N, C-alpha and C positions, 0 to 999 in steps of 0.2 A: 137735541137738535143735531141733525146730521151735517155732513160737510157741505152739501149743496145749499142747505138753508143758511149756514154761516157765510158762505161766499155771496149768496143772494142779498143777505142783510148788509154786508160790507159794500157791495156795489150800489145798493140803494142809498146808503149814507153818503157815498162819494158823489153821487149824482144829485144830491139835494142842493138847495140854494145856499144853505149855511156852509156848505163845503167850499164855496167859491172864495170866501175870505181866507180859509185855511190854505187853499191852493195859491192864492196871491202871496200870503206870508211865506209859504214854502218857496215860491219863485224868487222872492226877495232874498231869502237865505242862500239859494243857489247862485243868484247874481252877485251877492256880496262875496261869496266864496270864490267865484270865478274871477272877480276883479282883484281879490287878494292874491290869488295864485298867479294871475297875469302880471301883477306888479312885481312880485318876487321873481318871476321868470325873467322879466326885463332887467332887473337888478343883477341877477346871476349872469345873464348874457353880456351885460356891460362889463362886469367884473372879469369874465373870461376873455373878452376882447381886449381889455386893458392889460391883462397879464400876458396875452399873446403878443401884443405890441411891445411890451417891455422886454419880453424874451428876444424878439427879433431885433430890437434896438441894441440890446446888450450882447447879441451874438450867441445867446444861450441855445442849447439844444431844444428842439420843439418838444412839447409835452405829448407823450404817447408811449408806445412800447419801449422806446429807447430811453425815455425819461420816466417821470412819475406817471403811472397809468391813471387814466381818467376813471374814477369811480362814479358810476351813474347815481344821480340824486334820488334817494328813496322818497323824499317828500314831494319833490316837484316832477320826477320822472323825466322823460325826454322832451315832452311838449307842454309840460305844466299841468294840463288837465288829466293826464294819465298817471299822476303820482298819487301818493296817499293823502296829501294835504287837502285836496279839493273835497273828497267825500268826508274826510274827518272834520274839516271846518264847517261844511254844510250840516253834518250830524250835530256838532256842538251848537250851532245857531238854531237848528230845529228843536233840539232839546230845551234850550233856553226859551224859545218862543212857546213851547208847550207848557212850560212851567209858569210863565208870566201871563200869557194871554190864551191859554188853552181852554178856558171856560167860555170864551167868546166865539169859538169856532167849533165845527163838528169834530169830534175826537177821531173819526175814521181816517182823516187825512194824515195826522201825525202817527196814528197807530200803524199805518201802512208805510209812511215815508221813513220813519226812524229805523225800523228793521231793515228796510232796503238800503239805506245809507250805511248802516252798521255792517251789513253783509258786503257791500262794495268796499268799505274800508278794510275789512278783514282780507278780502281777496286781493286788493291792491297792495296791502302791506306784505302779504305772503309772497306775492309775485316779485315785488321790488327787492325784498330782502334776498330772495333766492337768486335773482339776477345779479345783485351786487356781490353776493358771496361766491357764486359759481357762474361767472359771465360767459364761459365757453362750453357749458355743459348742455348736452341735448336732453338729458333727463329732466331738466327744469321745465321744459314745455309740457311733458306728461304730468308732472306734479302740479303745474298750473291748472290744467284741465280737471285733475282729480279734486283739488281744493275747491275749485269753482263749483263743481257738481255737488260736493258735500255741503258747502255753505248754502247754495240755493235750495238743496233738498231740506236742510234744517229750517230755512226760512219758510218754505211751503208748509212744513209740519207745524210750525209755530202759528202761521196765519190761519190755518185750518183747525187749530186747537187740538192737533193730534200728537203734539210733541210729548205731553205728559203721559198719555197712554202708551206711547212708544217706549218711553224711558221705563215705565212700570213693567212692560213686557221684557225689556232687556234685563231688568233687575231680577225677574223670575227665573232667568236662565243662569244657573250657578252650578259650581262644582267645587271640590276641595283640592287644594294644592298644598301638600305638606301639612295636612291637618287643618288648614285655615280655609274658610269658605270664600270663594271668589266668584263674583257675578260678572256677566258680560258687560253690564253697565259700568262697573268699577274699572274693568280693563280699558274700555273705550275712553272713560274720563281720564284715566291715567295716561293713556297714549296721547290724548288731546293736550293734557297739561305738559307732557314731555315735548310735544311739537311746539307749543307756545314758548316754552323755556328756550329751546334750541333756536327758534326764530329770533327771540329777543337777543340771545348771545350773538347770532350771526349779524343782526342789525348793529349791535354795539361794536363788534369787531370790524364791520365794514366802515363805520363812522370813524373809529380810531385809526384804521388803516388809511382812510382818506386824509385825515389830518396829519398823520406821520409822513405820508408821501408828498404833502405840500410844504413841509418844513425845508425850505431851500438852504437854510444855514447848515444843515447836516448832509453828509455825503449820501448819495442815492443808495449805495449798497448797504450802508448802515440802516437807512430808513426801511429798505426792503427787508432786512433781517429782523428788525424790530417789529415790522408789520406781520411777518410770518410767525414770529414767536408769540405775539399777542393773540393772533388768531388761533394758534394751536392751544394756548393756555385757556382762552375763553371757551373753546370747543370742549376741552376736557372738563372744565367747570360746569358747562352746560349739560354734558352727558351725566355727570354725577348728580346734579340737581334734578335732571329729568328722571333718572332712575329712582331717586328718592320719592319724587312726586308720583311716579307710577307704582310705587309700593314694592319695588325690587330692593331687597336688602343689599347694602354696600359690601357686606361680608362675602357676597358671591363673587366680588371682584378678585378675591384671592385665587379662586379656581380659574377665572378668566385670565388673570396674570400668568398663571402657570401654563395655560394653553398658548398664550402669546409667546412666552419664553421658548416653549418647544417649537412653535412655528418659526421663530427667529433662528433657532438653532439649526433647523432643517431646510425650510423652503423660502424664508423671507430674508436671508442674509443680504442679498443684493439690494432689495428694497430698503432695508434699514440702512445699509451703507450709503445709498444714494441720498437719503434724507439727512444723515449725519454730515455727509460731504457738502450738501447744500448749505447748511449752517456754517460749516468751516469756511467755505468759499466766501460767504457774505461777511463772516467775522474778521478774517485776516485780510480781506480786500485785495487778494492777489488777482482776482478777476472782477471787473466792475461793468455795470451796464453802460454800453457805449464803447467798450474796448474792442479793437479789431484783433482777432485771434485766429490761429490756425491750429486745428486739432484733428487728428486722424485723417489728414489729407483734405479737410474742408476748411476754407477760409471765409470769415464773415464777421459781421459786427454783432456783439452780444445785445440782443433786444430785450431779453427778460431772463431773470434767474429765479426759479422756484425752488421749493424745498427738495424736489426730486430730480429735476432736469434743468438744463440751460438751453435757450433758444439762440441759434446763430442765424443771422440773415445775410446772405451774400448780396453783392451789388446787383446781380441779375434777378433778384427776387426770390431765389430758392432759399428755403429755410431748413436747418438741420436741428433736430432735437437730440442733444447730447446728454446722456446720464451724468450726474454730478460725480459719481465715482470715477468715471473716465478722466475727468479734469483733475482729479487728485492723484491718480496712480500713474498717468502717462505724461509725457513731455508735451507742454502746451507752449506754442510760440505766440507771445503777446506783443503786438506791434505798437502798443500805446500804454505800456505799463508805467514806465518812468517818464516818457516823453512822447507826445503825439506826432512828432516830426519823423518822417520816413523818407529815405533816399531812394530815388528811382533812376534808372539809367537807360540810355539809348545808344546803340552802337551804329556808326556809319563809316563807310569807307570813302576816301577821296583819292584822286589820282596822285601818283608820285610826282613830285616837283611842285606841289601846291605850296603857297606861302603860309605856313602854319602861324607864324608870328602875327601876321595881319588878320588871319581868319579867326583866331581864338577869341579875342575880345568881341568881335562882331557876333559870333555864335553865342557867347555868354549873354550879351545884351538882348539878342533875339529870344533866347530861352527865358530870361528874366521877365520879359514883357508878357509871357503867357499867363493867363489867369490861373490862380491857385498855386503858382510856383513862388516859393518864399524868396525874399531878398536877403535874409540872414538866417542861415548860411546861404550864400548865393550860388548860382550854377557854376560848374567847373567843366572844362573841356580838356581831356587828357589823351595823350598819344599812347594808346594801350597796346599796339602791336603793329607788325609789318606783315601785311597779308600778301597773298600771291598776286593780287590784282591792284592793291593800293594800300594807303595808310589807314590804319584802323583807329578811329577816334571814339572815345567813350564820353558821352555827354551826361554828366551827373547833375541832378537837381533835387530839391527837397520840397515836400508838401506836408501840410499839417492836418489834412482832412481825408485820411485814407478811407474812412467810413463811406465817403461818397464815390469810391471806386477809383481805378487807375486808368480806365479806358479813355475818358474824356481828356484828362491832362496829358496822357501820352500822345493822343492824336494831335493836340495843340502843339506840343513840343516838336513832334515829327514834321508837321506842316511848316512850323517856323524854321526848322533846320533846312528843309527843302527849299523854301523861298530864299533863304540867305545864301545858300550855295548857288542858286540860279542867278541871283543878283551879282555875286562875286565871280561868276563865270567859271566855277569849279565843277568839274564833272564827277559823277559817281561812276567809277569804272565798272564795266561789265566783265564777267569771267572770260578770260582769254586763254587760248592754248596755241602754242607754236609747234607746227608739224614740219619736220625736216626730212627730206627724202634722201636715202642713202645712195651713194654712187652706183650707177647701173640700174637703178629702180625705174628710171623713166621708160626704158624699153618694156619692162614687165607691165607697167601701168597701161601702155598702149594696147596690149593684148587683152585687157580686161573688157568684158561686155559693157 
């Protein structure tokens, strides 16, 4: 029987009256799976909303790049139906229906539906695991398409009963490597097994990382270090298991280790130093996510610390990717290492003869009323110098949220100072110069054009 005959028989069975019952049962399986996913999505949304409200009520930092990063749900996806749980649940229900009531309906329905749901589960699982493990990688999109095409091609071969002849043809293509016969089929099966093992390890590492980053009782930098270490360890274990499954002897790692050692000695020193520096920074907690630092002339808040680099985000939205080695070997100014309170100053000149004793408490009260300015320690007004045009006053005040920037609070303080001086009738002197004419210069000035 050729391929067209097989497809024609399958279509005929699907269009028969006995297939209607099977289609109805399959629709019920899909409906139950959709309701289950919808319910779990509602529960997850309610949990996220409650956690966000609790963070806002306690004044905690919002969850995001500056806090624990959101790990996308592999089971539920972004909208519920685009996760792994929906096709997996439908697959399980369809398999149970085929076992218990498969004799009452046409077998063509489940013979077509179960492979389709299985293929969709594999594709969804692969895509979600890759997104969770590498959320910002552009290569993931190309891998998604490749996996989808391969899975659907395998499904078509299976439905047309051409999968077995194709595997036999792949088995016939063989050669010897090191005296051992190796077929193309064994290589493909080994590669497929290695991919499955790596995906399982990536799934496991993403789940563990998500739980670690949600542990609020532990410092965020410690959680980040533990998550990076767990991911690296699981990836190493996954690579070893995948090599064994693919038939690659682990003794070959000795040669690979020597090559890596030579590479580290010549061309990968900076890369290795950045990775080691990343773990050192996370372990000693000298720099933490959320700290406001200044390094190499760039000032910003630390939004993320990876094993290779650290991301600084300035208040104006610019981001700087700083190699971790730079944070270890150079001087770094941390504005929130021991205390998040930072002092800011504004200098203003007032006219000579102003009543400083009466003006000082009024200015202090006006600055203290500005939002974000701390009451303890409170603002201070100091006579810092005697200028050519007036008295120089330095208004010092403290804030505790430098990560929100300085522009807004400085604007508020300057406006409060200006309003206070206007109300008190105190002028801000303009630059003045006194020009005196020498005796006899009047006659010379008259002859000027």
